[in-house]
mmCIF file as gemmi writes it, N, C-alpha and C atoms, coordinates in Angstrom:
data_model
loop_
_atom_site.group_PDB
_atom_site.id
_atom_site.type_symbol
_atom_site.label_atom_id
_atom_site.label_alt_id
_atom_site.label_comp_id
_atom_site.label_asym_id
_atom_site.label_entity_id
_atom_site.label_seq_id
_atom_site.pdbx_PDB_ins_code
_atom_site.Cartn_x
_atom_site.Cartn_y
_atom_site.Cartn_z
_atom_site.occupancy
_atom_site.B_iso_or_equiv
_atom_site.pdbx_formal_charge
_atom_site.auth_seq_id
_atom_site.auth_asym_id
_atom_site.pdbx_PDB_model_num
ATOM 1 N N . UNK Axp A 1 ? 20.436 -52.214 -173.779 1 0 ? 1 A 1
ATOM 2 C CA . UNK Axp A 1 ? 21.712 -51.799 -174.316 1 0 ? 1 A 1
ATOM 3 C C . UNK Axp A 1 ? 21.583 -51.652 -175.833 1 0 ? 1 A 1
ATOM 4 N N . UNK Axp A 2 ? 22.137 -50.617 -176.363 1 0 ? 2 A 1
ATOM 5 C CA . UNK Axp A 2 ? 22.018 -50.326 -177.785 1 0 ? 2 A 1
ATOM 6 C C . UNK Axp A 2 ? 22.632 -51.417 -178.662 1 0 ? 2 A 1
ATOM 7 N N . UNK Axp A 3 ? 23.738 -51.997 -178.24 1 0 ? 3 A 1
ATOM 8 C CA . UNK Axp A 3 ? 24.412 -53.014 -179.05 1 0 ? 3 A 1
ATOM 9 C C . UNK Axp A 3 ? 23.557 -54.257 -179.243 1 0 ? 3 A 1
ATOM 10 N N . UNK Axp A 4 ? 22.658 -54.541 -178.322 1 0 ? 4 A 1
ATOM 11 C CA . UNK Axp A 4 ? 21.827 -55.734 -178.43 1 0 ? 4 A 1
ATOM 12 C C . UNK Axp A 4 ? 20.395 -55.415 -178.85 1 0 ? 4 A 1
ATOM 13 N N . UNK Axp A 5 ? 20.148 -54.172 -179.246 1 0 ? 5 A 1
ATOM 14 C CA . UNK Axp A 5 ? 18.815 -53.788 -179.704 1 0 ? 5 A 1
ATOM 15 C C . UNK Axp A 5 ? 18.517 -54.452 -181.046 1 0 ? 5 A 1
ATOM 16 N N . UNK Axp A 6 ? 17.233 -54.61 -181.34 1 0 ? 6 A 1
ATOM 17 C CA . UNK Axp A 6 ? 16.817 -55.168 -182.622 1 0 ? 6 A 1
ATOM 18 C C . UNK Axp A 6 ? 17.43 -54.347 -183.759 1 0 ? 6 A 1
ATOM 19 N N . UNK Axp A 7 ? 17.88 -55.015 -184.765 1 0 ? 7 A 1
ATOM 20 C CA . UNK Axp A 7 ? 18.467 -54.365 -185.938 1 0 ? 7 A 1
ATOM 21 C C . UNK Axp A 7 ? 18.514 -55.386 -187.057 1 0 ? 7 A 1
ATOM 22 N N . UNK Axp A 8 ? 19.571 -55.376 -187.84 1 0 ? 8 A 1
ATOM 23 C CA . UNK Axp A 8 ? 19.733 -56.385 -188.888 1 0 ? 8 A 1
ATOM 24 C C . UNK Axp A 8 ? 19.757 -57.779 -188.274 1 0 ? 8 A 1
ATOM 25 N N . UNK Axp A 9 ? 20.283 -57.878 -187.057 1 0 ? 9 A 1
ATOM 26 C CA . UNK Axp A 9 ? 20.239 -59.118 -186.27 1 0 ? 9 A 1
ATOM 27 C C . UNK Axp A 9 ? 19.244 -58.917 -185.138 1 0 ? 9 A 1
ATOM 28 N N . UNK Axp A 10 ? 18.531 -59.981 -184.787 1 0 ? 10 A 1
ATOM 29 C CA . UNK Axp A 10 ? 17.593 -59.896 -183.676 1 0 ? 10 A 1
ATOM 30 C C . UNK Axp A 10 ? 18.352 -59.806 -182.356 1 0 ? 10 A 1
ATOM 31 N N . UNK Axp A 11 ? 17.661 -59.326 -181.343 1 0 ? 11 A 1
ATOM 32 C CA . UNK Axp A 11 ? 18.243 -59.295 -180.004 1 0 ? 11 A 1
ATOM 33 C C . UNK Axp A 11 ? 18.652 -60.696 -179.573 1 0 ? 11 A 1
ATOM 34 N N . UNK Axp A 12 ? 17.838 -61.697 -179.896 1 0 ? 12 A 1
ATOM 35 C CA . UNK Axp A 12 ? 18.162 -63.069 -179.509 1 0 ? 12 A 1
ATOM 36 C C . UNK Axp A 12 ? 19.478 -63.519 -180.13 1 0 ? 12 A 1
ATOM 37 N N . UNK Axp A 13 ? 19.669 -63.253 -181.396 1 0 ? 13 A 1
ATOM 38 C CA . UNK Axp A 13 ? 20.918 -63.647 -182.061 1 0 ? 13 A 1
ATOM 39 C C . UNK Axp A 13 ? 22.098 -62.902 -181.445 1 0 ? 13 A 1
ATOM 40 N N . UNK Axp A 14 ? 21.93 -61.626 -181.197 1 0 ? 14 A 1
ATOM 41 C CA . UNK Axp A 14 ? 23.011 -60.845 -180.592 1 0 ? 14 A 1
ATOM 42 C C . UNK Axp A 14 ? 23.365 -61.358 -179.197 1 0 ? 14 A 1
ATOM 43 N N . UNK Axp A 15 ? 22.362 -61.723 -178.431 1 0 ? 15 A 1
ATOM 44 C CA . UNK Axp A 15 ? 22.627 -62.251 -177.09 1 0 ? 15 A 1
ATOM 45 C C . UNK Axp A 15 ? 23.282 -63.63 -177.159 1 0 ? 15 A 1
ATOM 46 N N . UNK Axp A 16 ? 22.893 -64.451 -178.14 1 0 ? 16 A 1
ATOM 47 C CA . UNK Axp A 16 ? 23.564 -65.734 -178.311 1 0 ? 16 A 1
ATOM 48 C C . UNK Axp A 16 ? 25.031 -65.531 -178.665 1 0 ? 16 A 1
ATOM 49 N N . UNK Axp A 17 ? 25.306 -64.546 -179.492 1 0 ? 17 A 1
ATOM 50 C CA . UNK Axp A 17 ? 26.699 -64.229 -179.827 1 0 ? 17 A 1
ATOM 51 C C . UNK Axp A 17 ? 27.454 -63.795 -178.57 1 0 ? 17 A 1
ATOM 52 N N . UNK Axp A 18 ? 26.857 -62.88 -177.824 1 0 ? 18 A 1
ATOM 53 C CA . UNK Axp A 18 ? 27.506 -62.388 -176.6 1 0 ? 18 A 1
ATOM 54 C C . UNK Axp A 18 ? 27.727 -63.526 -175.603 1 0 ? 18 A 1
ATOM 55 N N . UNK Axp A 19 ? 26.771 -64.417 -175.5 1 0 ? 19 A 1
ATOM 56 C CA . UNK Axp A 19 ? 26.883 -65.547 -174.579 1 0 ? 19 A 1
ATOM 57 C C . UNK Axp A 19 ? 28.025 -66.465 -175.029 1 0 ? 19 A 1
ATOM 58 N N . UNK Axp A 20 ? 28.12 -66.699 -176.324 1 0 ? 20 A 1
ATOM 59 C CA . UNK Axp A 20 ? 29.214 -67.518 -176.845 1 0 ? 20 A 1
ATOM 60 C C . UNK Axp A 20 ? 30.577 -66.906 -176.566 1 0 ? 20 A 1
ATOM 61 N N . UNK Axp A 21 ? 30.665 -65.615 -176.723 1 0 ? 21 A 1
ATOM 62 C CA . UNK Axp A 21 ? 31.922 -64.929 -176.431 1 0 ? 21 A 1
ATOM 63 C C . UNK Axp A 21 ? 32.234 -65.032 -174.944 1 0 ? 21 A 1
ATOM 64 N N . UNK Axp A 22 ? 31.224 -64.851 -174.112 1 0 ? 22 A 1
ATOM 65 C CA . UNK Axp A 22 ? 31.425 -64.96 -172.668 1 0 ? 22 A 1
ATOM 66 C C . UNK Axp A 22 ? 31.996 -66.323 -172.29 1 0 ? 22 A 1
ATOM 67 N N . UNK Axp A 23 ? 31.484 -67.356 -172.94 1 0 ? 23 A 1
ATOM 68 C CA . UNK Axp A 23 ? 31.982 -68.71 -172.683 1 0 ? 23 A 1
ATOM 69 C C . UNK Axp A 23 ? 33.431 -68.838 -173.122 1 0 ? 23 A 1
ATOM 70 N N . UNK Axp A 24 ? 33.714 -68.391 -174.319 1 0 ? 24 A 1
ATOM 71 C CA . UNK Axp A 24 ? 35.05 -68.602 -174.873 1 0 ? 24 A 1
ATOM 72 C C . UNK Axp A 24 ? 36.131 -67.775 -174.176 1 0 ? 24 A 1
ATOM 73 N N . UNK Axp A 25 ? 35.754 -66.647 -173.566 1 0 ? 25 A 1
ATOM 74 C CA . UNK Axp A 25 ? 36.741 -65.851 -172.827 1 0 ? 25 A 1
ATOM 75 C C . UNK Axp A 25 ? 36.716 -66.161 -171.334 1 0 ? 25 A 1
ATOM 76 N N . UNK Axp A 26 ? 35.886 -67.111 -170.959 1 0 ? 26 A 1
ATOM 77 C CA . UNK Axp A 26 ? 35.814 -67.607 -169.583 1 0 ? 26 A 1
ATOM 78 C C . UNK Axp A 26 ? 35.505 -66.505 -168.571 1 0 ? 26 A 1
ATOM 79 N N . UNK Axp A 27 ? 34.481 -65.713 -168.883 1 0 ? 27 A 1
ATOM 80 C CA . UNK Axp A 27 ? 34.075 -64.599 -168.005 1 0 ? 27 A 1
ATOM 81 C C . UNK Axp A 27 ? 32.847 -65.02 -167.204 1 0 ? 27 A 1
ATOM 82 N N . UNK Axp A 28 ? 33.053 -65.364 -165.935 1 0 ? 28 A 1
ATOM 83 C CA . UNK Axp A 28 ? 31.953 -65.839 -165.092 1 0 ? 28 A 1
ATOM 84 C C . UNK Axp A 28 ? 30.804 -64.838 -164.999 1 0 ? 28 A 1
ATOM 85 N N . UNK Axp A 29 ? 31.127 -63.596 -164.756 1 0 ? 29 A 1
ATOM 86 C CA . UNK Axp A 29 ? 30.086 -62.573 -164.656 1 0 ? 29 A 1
ATOM 87 C C . UNK Axp A 29 ? 29.329 -62.39 -165.961 1 0 ? 29 A 1
ATOM 88 N N . UNK Axp A 30 ? 30.061 -62.457 -167.069 1 0 ? 30 A 1
ATOM 89 C CA . UNK Axp A 30 ? 29.427 -62.331 -168.386 1 0 ? 30 A 1
ATOM 90 C C . UNK Axp A 30 ? 28.504 -63.511 -168.655 1 0 ? 30 A 1
ATOM 91 N N . UNK Axp A 31 ? 28.96 -64.708 -168.295 1 0 ? 31 A 1
ATOM 92 C CA . UNK Axp A 31 ? 28.138 -65.913 -168.475 1 0 ? 31 A 1
ATOM 93 C C . UNK Axp A 31 ? 26.855 -65.776 -167.66 1 0 ? 31 A 1
ATOM 94 N N . UNK Axp A 32 ? 26.98 -65.33 -166.44 1 0 ? 32 A 1
ATOM 95 C CA . UNK Axp A 32 ? 25.792 -65.159 -165.589 1 0 ? 32 A 1
ATOM 96 C C . UNK Axp A 32 ? 24.824 -64.159 -166.215 1 0 ? 32 A 1
ATOM 97 N N . UNK Axp A 33 ? 25.337 -63.037 -166.664 1 0 ? 33 A 1
ATOM 98 C CA . UNK Axp A 33 ? 24.477 -62.005 -167.251 1 0 ? 33 A 1
ATOM 99 C C . UNK Axp A 33 ? 23.815 -62.501 -168.538 1 0 ? 33 A 1
ATOM 100 N N . UNK Axp A 34 ? 24.606 -63.046 -169.445 1 0 ? 34 A 1
ATOM 101 C CA . UNK Axp A 34 ? 24.06 -63.416 -170.752 1 0 ? 34 A 1
ATOM 102 C C . UNK Axp A 34 ? 23.219 -64.684 -170.71 1 0 ? 34 A 1
ATOM 103 N N . UNK Axp A 35 ? 23.409 -65.528 -169.692 1 0 ? 35 A 1
ATOM 104 C CA . UNK Axp A 35 ? 22.512 -66.674 -169.559 1 0 ? 35 A 1
ATOM 105 C C . UNK Axp A 35 ? 21.097 -66.181 -169.284 1 0 ? 35 A 1
ATOM 106 N N . UNK Axp A 36 ? 20.977 -65.134 -168.514 1 0 ? 36 A 1
ATOM 107 C CA . UNK Axp A 36 ? 19.668 -64.537 -168.249 1 0 ? 36 A 1
ATOM 108 C C . UNK Axp A 36 ? 19.15 -63.784 -169.469 1 0 ? 36 A 1
ATOM 109 N N . UNK Axp A 37 ? 20.04 -63.085 -170.135 1 0 ? 37 A 1
ATOM 110 C CA . UNK Axp A 37 ? 19.628 -62.292 -171.292 1 0 ? 37 A 1
ATOM 111 C C . UNK Axp A 37 ? 19.123 -63.161 -172.435 1 0 ? 37 A 1
ATOM 112 N N . UNK Axp A 38 ? 19.748 -64.328 -172.655 1 0 ? 38 A 1
ATOM 113 C CA . UNK Axp A 38 ? 19.274 -65.188 -173.756 1 0 ? 38 A 1
ATOM 114 C C . UNK Axp A 38 ? 17.913 -65.787 -173.422 1 0 ? 38 A 1
ATOM 115 N N . UNK Axp A 39 ? 17.684 -66.087 -172.158 1 0 ? 39 A 1
ATOM 116 C CA . UNK Axp A 39 ? 16.359 -66.578 -171.762 1 0 ? 39 A 1
ATOM 117 C C . UNK Axp A 39 ? 15.318 -65.488 -172.014 1 0 ? 39 A 1
ATOM 118 N N . UNK Axp A 40 ? 15.631 -64.271 -171.568 1 0 ? 40 A 1
ATOM 119 C CA . UNK Axp A 40 ? 14.712 -63.144 -171.766 1 0 ? 40 A 1
ATOM 120 C C . UNK Axp A 40 ? 14.46 -62.889 -173.249 1 0 ? 40 A 1
ATOM 121 N N . UNK Axp A 41 ? 15.469 -63.106 -174.072 1 0 ? 41 A 1
ATOM 122 C CA . UNK Axp A 41 ? 15.335 -62.887 -175.514 1 0 ? 41 A 1
ATOM 123 C C . UNK Axp A 41 ? 14.6 -64.02 -176.218 1 0 ? 41 A 1
ATOM 124 N N . UNK Axp A 42 ? 14.313 -65.105 -175.484 1 0 ? 42 A 1
ATOM 125 C CA . UNK Axp A 42 ? 13.524 -66.187 -176.059 1 0 ? 42 A 1
ATOM 126 C C . UNK Axp A 42 ? 14.313 -67.329 -176.668 1 0 ? 42 A 1
ATOM 127 N N . UNK Axp A 43 ? 15.603 -67.42 -176.374 1 0 ? 43 A 1
ATOM 128 C CA . UNK Axp A 43 ? 16.413 -68.511 -176.918 1 0 ? 43 A 1
ATOM 129 C C . UNK Axp A 43 ? 15.996 -69.836 -176.287 1 0 ? 43 A 1
ATOM 130 N N . UNK Axp A 44 ? 15.956 -70.876 -177.089 1 0 ? 44 A 1
ATOM 131 C CA . UNK Axp A 44 ? 15.616 -72.197 -176.584 1 0 ? 44 A 1
ATOM 132 C C . UNK Axp A 44 ? 16.867 -72.9 -176.078 1 0 ? 44 A 1
ATOM 133 N N . UNK Axp A 45 ? 16.669 -73.965 -175.334 1 0 ? 45 A 1
ATOM 134 C CA . UNK Axp A 45 ? 17.793 -74.759 -174.843 1 0 ? 45 A 1
ATOM 135 C C . UNK Axp A 45 ? 18.584 -75.331 -176.015 1 0 ? 45 A 1
ATOM 136 N N . UNK Axp A 46 ? 17.879 -75.768 -177.055 1 0 ? 46 A 1
ATOM 137 C CA . UNK Axp A 46 ? 18.547 -76.318 -178.236 1 0 ? 46 A 1
ATOM 138 C C . UNK Axp A 46 ? 19.418 -75.258 -178.919 1 0 ? 46 A 1
ATOM 139 N N . UNK Axp A 47 ? 18.929 -74.031 -179.011 1 0 ? 47 A 1
ATOM 140 C CA . UNK Axp A 47 ? 19.715 -72.948 -179.606 1 0 ? 47 A 1
ATOM 141 C C . UNK Axp A 47 ? 20.964 -72.663 -178.775 1 0 ? 47 A 1
ATOM 142 N N . UNK Axp A 48 ? 20.781 -72.628 -177.461 1 0 ? 48 A 1
ATOM 143 C CA . UNK Axp A 48 ? 21.917 -72.361 -176.577 1 0 ? 48 A 1
ATOM 144 C C . UNK Axp A 48 ? 22.93 -73.498 -176.671 1 0 ? 48 A 1
ATOM 145 N N . UNK Axp A 49 ? 22.46 -74.739 -176.706 1 0 ? 49 A 1
ATOM 146 C CA . UNK Axp A 49 ? 23.373 -75.881 -176.805 1 0 ? 49 A 1
ATOM 147 C C . UNK Axp A 49 ? 24.17 -75.833 -178.102 1 0 ? 49 A 1
ATOM 148 N N . UNK Axp A 50 ? 23.517 -75.471 -179.182 1 0 ? 50 A 1
ATOM 149 C CA . UNK Axp A 50 ? 24.226 -75.366 -180.46 1 0 ? 50 A 1
ATOM 150 C C . UNK Axp A 50 ? 25.248 -74.245 -180.433 1 0 ? 50 A 1
ATOM 151 N N . UNK Axp A 51 ? 24.881 -73.108 -179.837 1 0 ? 51 A 1
ATOM 152 C CA . UNK Axp A 51 ? 25.814 -71.992 -179.705 1 0 ? 51 A 1
ATOM 153 C C . UNK Axp A 51 ? 27.012 -72.384 -178.855 1 0 ? 51 A 1
ATOM 154 N N . UNK Axp A 52 ? 26.79 -73.147 -177.788 1 0 ? 52 A 1
ATOM 155 C CA . UNK Axp A 52 ? 27.892 -73.579 -176.941 1 0 ? 52 A 1
ATOM 156 C C . UNK Axp A 52 ? 28.872 -74.436 -177.731 1 0 ? 52 A 1
ATOM 157 N N . UNK Axp A 53 ? 28.362 -75.266 -178.619 1 0 ? 53 A 1
ATOM 158 C CA . UNK Axp A 53 ? 29.239 -76.057 -179.484 1 0 ? 53 A 1
ATOM 159 C C . UNK Axp A 53 ? 30.13 -75.181 -180.346 1 0 ? 53 A 1
ATOM 160 N N . UNK Axp A 54 ? 29.572 -74.117 -180.883 1 0 ? 54 A 1
ATOM 161 C CA . UNK Axp A 54 ? 30.368 -73.197 -181.697 1 0 ? 54 A 1
ATOM 162 C C . UNK Axp A 54 ? 31.39 -72.473 -180.831 1 0 ? 54 A 1
ATOM 163 N N . UNK Axp A 55 ? 30.981 -72.04 -179.629 1 0 ? 55 A 1
ATOM 164 C CA . UNK Axp A 55 ? 31.911 -71.356 -178.718 1 0 ? 55 A 1
ATOM 165 C C . UNK Axp A 55 ? 33.085 -72.258 -178.365 1 0 ? 55 A 1
ATOM 166 N N . UNK Axp A 56 ? 32.802 -73.522 -178.126 1 0 ? 56 A 1
ATOM 167 C CA . UNK Axp A 56 ? 33.871 -74.471 -177.81 1 0 ? 56 A 1
ATOM 168 C C . UNK Axp A 56 ? 34.78 -74.657 -179.022 1 0 ? 56 A 1
ATOM 169 N N . UNK Axp A 57 ? 34.19 -74.773 -180.194 1 0 ? 57 A 1
ATOM 170 C CA . UNK Axp A 57 ? 34.972 -74.923 -181.429 1 0 ? 57 A 1
ATOM 171 C C . UNK Axp A 57 ? 35.933 -73.754 -181.633 1 0 ? 57 A 1
ATOM 172 N N . UNK Axp A 58 ? 35.434 -72.557 -181.449 1 0 ? 58 A 1
ATOM 173 C CA . UNK Axp A 58 ? 36.233 -71.37 -181.749 1 0 ? 58 A 1
ATOM 174 C C . UNK Axp A 58 ? 37.19 -70.979 -180.634 1 0 ? 58 A 1
ATOM 175 N N . UNK Axp A 59 ? 36.855 -71.276 -179.411 1 0 ? 59 A 1
ATOM 176 C CA . UNK Axp A 59 ? 37.734 -70.925 -178.304 1 0 ? 59 A 1
ATOM 177 C C . UNK Axp A 59 ? 37.963 -69.438 -178.16 1 0 ? 59 A 1
ATOM 178 N N . UNK Axp A 60 ? 37.082 -68.648 -178.674 1 0 ? 60 A 1
ATOM 179 C CA . UNK Axp A 60 ? 37.196 -67.207 -178.506 1 0 ? 60 A 1
ATOM 180 C C . UNK Axp A 60 ? 37.734 -66.49 -179.723 1 0 ? 60 A 1
ATOM 181 N N . UNK Axp A 61 ? 38.759 -67.058 -180.337 1 0 ? 61 A 1
ATOM 182 C CA . UNK Axp A 61 ? 39.319 -66.461 -181.546 1 0 ? 61 A 1
ATOM 183 C C . UNK Axp A 61 ? 39.828 -65.05 -181.345 1 0 ? 61 A 1
ATOM 184 N N . UNK Axp A 62 ? 40.785 -64.664 -182.126 1 0 ? 62 A 1
ATOM 185 C CA . UNK Axp A 62 ? 41.334 -63.304 -182.042 1 0 ? 62 A 1
ATOM 186 C C . UNK Axp A 62 ? 40.458 -62.307 -182.807 1 0 ? 62 A 1
ATOM 187 N N . UNK Axp A 63 ? 39.283 -62.02 -182.253 1 0 ? 63 A 1
ATOM 188 C CA . UNK Axp A 63 ? 38.29 -61.198 -182.933 1 0 ? 63 A 1
ATOM 189 C C . UNK Axp A 63 ? 38.782 -59.805 -183.286 1 0 ? 63 A 1
ATOM 190 N N . UNK Axp A 64 ? 39.615 -59.23 -182.454 1 0 ? 64 A 1
ATOM 191 C CA . UNK Axp A 64 ? 40.055 -57.864 -182.736 1 0 ? 64 A 1
ATOM 192 C C . UNK Axp A 64 ? 40.9 -57.781 -183.997 1 0 ? 64 A 1
ATOM 193 N N . UNK Axp A 65 ? 41.628 -58.837 -184.308 1 0 ? 65 A 1
ATOM 194 C CA . UNK Axp A 65 ? 42.459 -58.843 -185.508 1 0 ? 65 A 1
ATOM 195 C C . UNK Axp A 65 ? 41.653 -59.297 -186.721 1 0 ? 65 A 1
ATOM 196 N N . UNK Axp A 66 ? 40.909 -60.386 -186.553 1 0 ? 66 A 1
ATOM 197 C CA . UNK Axp A 66 ? 40.219 -60.98 -187.694 1 0 ? 66 A 1
ATOM 198 C C . UNK Axp A 66 ? 38.855 -60.382 -187.971 1 0 ? 66 A 1
ATOM 199 N N . UNK Axp A 67 ? 38.297 -59.625 -187.044 1 0 ? 67 A 1
ATOM 200 C CA . UNK Axp A 67 ? 37.001 -58.999 -187.277 1 0 ? 67 A 1
ATOM 201 C C . UNK Axp A 67 ? 37.003 -58.088 -188.483 1 0 ? 67 A 1
ATOM 202 N N . UNK Axp A 68 ? 38.005 -57.228 -188.577 1 0 ? 68 A 1
ATOM 203 C CA . UNK Axp A 68 ? 38.097 -56.325 -189.726 1 0 ? 68 A 1
ATOM 204 C C . UNK Axp A 68 ? 38.331 -57.104 -191.015 1 0 ? 68 A 1
ATOM 205 N N . UNK Axp A 69 ? 39.142 -58.158 -190.94 1 0 ? 69 A 1
ATOM 206 C CA . UNK Axp A 69 ? 39.391 -58.985 -192.129 1 0 ? 69 A 1
ATOM 207 C C . UNK Axp A 69 ? 38.117 -59.705 -192.563 1 0 ? 69 A 1
ATOM 208 N N . UNK Axp A 70 ? 37.342 -60.187 -191.6 1 0 ? 70 A 1
ATOM 209 C CA . UNK Axp A 70 ? 36.087 -60.873 -191.921 1 0 ? 70 A 1
ATOM 210 C C . UNK Axp A 70 ? 35.106 -59.921 -192.59 1 0 ? 70 A 1
ATOM 211 N N . UNK Axp A 71 ? 35.024 -58.69 -192.099 1 0 ? 71 A 1
ATOM 212 C CA . UNK Axp A 71 ? 34.127 -57.718 -192.706 1 0 ? 71 A 1
ATOM 213 C C . UNK Axp A 71 ? 34.576 -57.385 -194.119 1 0 ? 71 A 1
ATOM 214 N N . UNK Axp A 72 ? 35.871 -57.232 -194.315 1 0 ? 72 A 1
ATOM 215 C CA . UNK Axp A 72 ? 36.405 -56.97 -195.651 1 0 ? 72 A 1
ATOM 216 C C . UNK Axp A 72 ? 36.083 -58.135 -196.596 1 0 ? 72 A 1
ATOM 217 N N . UNK Axp A 73 ? 36.25 -59.361 -196.123 1 0 ? 73 A 1
ATOM 218 C CA . UNK Axp A 73 ? 35.944 -60.534 -196.94 1 0 ? 73 A 1
ATOM 219 C C . UNK Axp A 73 ? 34.454 -60.591 -197.274 1 0 ? 73 A 1
ATOM 220 N N . UNK Axp A 74 ? 33.613 -60.271 -196.287 1 0 ? 74 A 1
ATOM 221 C CA . UNK Axp A 74 ? 32.174 -60.235 -196.533 1 0 ? 74 A 1
ATOM 222 C C . UNK Axp A 74 ? 31.844 -59.204 -197.607 1 0 ? 74 A 1
ATOM 223 N N . UNK Axp A 75 ? 32.403 -58.005 -197.48 1 0 ? 75 A 1
ATOM 224 C CA . UNK Axp A 75 ? 32.131 -56.938 -198.456 1 0 ? 75 A 1
ATOM 225 C C . UNK Axp A 75 ? 32.532 -57.376 -199.862 1 0 ? 75 A 1
ATOM 226 N N . UNK Axp A 76 ? 33.666 -58.03 -199.979 1 0 ? 76 A 1
ATOM 227 C CA . UNK Axp A 76 ? 34.129 -58.508 -201.292 1 0 ? 76 A 1
ATOM 228 C C . UNK Axp A 76 ? 33.179 -59.574 -201.835 1 0 ? 76 A 1
ATOM 229 N N . UNK Axp A 77 ? 32.778 -60.523 -201.004 1 0 ? 77 A 1
ATOM 230 C CA . UNK Axp A 77 ? 31.879 -61.571 -201.441 1 0 ? 77 A 1
ATOM 231 C C . UNK Axp A 77 ? 30.514 -61.012 -201.835 1 0 ? 77 A 1
ATOM 232 N N . UNK Axp A 78 ? 30.021 -60.053 -201.047 1 0 ? 78 A 1
ATOM 233 C CA . UNK Axp A 78 ? 28.711 -59.454 -201.338 1 0 ? 78 A 1
ATOM 234 C C . UNK Axp A 78 ? 28.733 -58.682 -202.64 1 0 ? 78 A 1
ATOM 235 N N . UNK Axp A 79 ? 29.827 -57.99 -202.897 1 0 ? 79 A 1
ATOM 236 C CA . UNK Axp A 79 ? 29.892 -57.219 -204.141 1 0 ? 79 A 1
ATOM 237 C C . UNK Axp A 79 ? 30.074 -58.13 -205.353 1 0 ? 79 A 1
ATOM 238 N N . UNK Axp A 80 ? 30.629 -59.325 -205.161 1 0 ? 80 A 1
ATOM 239 C CA . UNK Axp A 80 ? 30.824 -60.27 -206.263 1 0 ? 80 A 1
ATOM 240 C C . UNK Axp A 80 ? 29.576 -61.113 -206.518 1 0 ? 80 A 1
ATOM 241 N N . UNK Axp A 81 ? 28.651 -61.146 -205.574 1 0 ? 81 A 1
ATOM 242 C CA . UNK Axp A 81 ? 27.44 -61.955 -205.71 1 0 ? 81 A 1
ATOM 243 C C . UNK Axp A 81 ? 26.492 -61.327 -206.735 1 0 ? 81 A 1
ATOM 244 N N . UNK Axp A 82 ? 25.665 -62.142 -207.365 1 0 ? 82 A 1
ATOM 245 C CA . UNK Axp A 82 ? 24.678 -61.593 -208.305 1 0 ? 82 A 1
ATOM 246 C C . UNK Axp A 82 ? 23.829 -60.519 -207.636 1 0 ? 82 A 1
ATOM 247 N N . UNK Axp A 83 ? 23.698 -59.395 -208.249 1 0 ? 83 A 1
ATOM 248 C CA . UNK Axp A 83 ? 22.946 -58.281 -207.69 1 0 ? 83 A 1
ATOM 249 C C . UNK Axp A 83 ? 23.715 -57.448 -206.708 1 0 ? 83 A 1
ATOM 250 N N . UNK Axp A 84 ? 24.998 -57.797 -206.446 1 0 ? 84 A 1
ATOM 251 C CA . UNK Axp A 84 ? 25.805 -57.092 -205.451 1 0 ? 84 A 1
ATOM 252 C C . UNK Axp A 84 ? 26.414 -55.906 -206.014 1 0 ? 84 A 1
């Protein structure tokens, strides 16, 4: 899948993100798929356990609303950083 292809983030990181989202939105089919995908991507049990902690902390979050705000905040912080 193009969204999980290697890029600025590794496939493993992208799959860990997807797996965390699957957990927080309580999607059984997604959990089944991404549990396999993170193994294939080389994620360790420790990495998955840590990601699960974050998924539990966030509970899914309203990503559609705050995603754009987070990107805007990142852009502002990056431009204010030395060399930005």
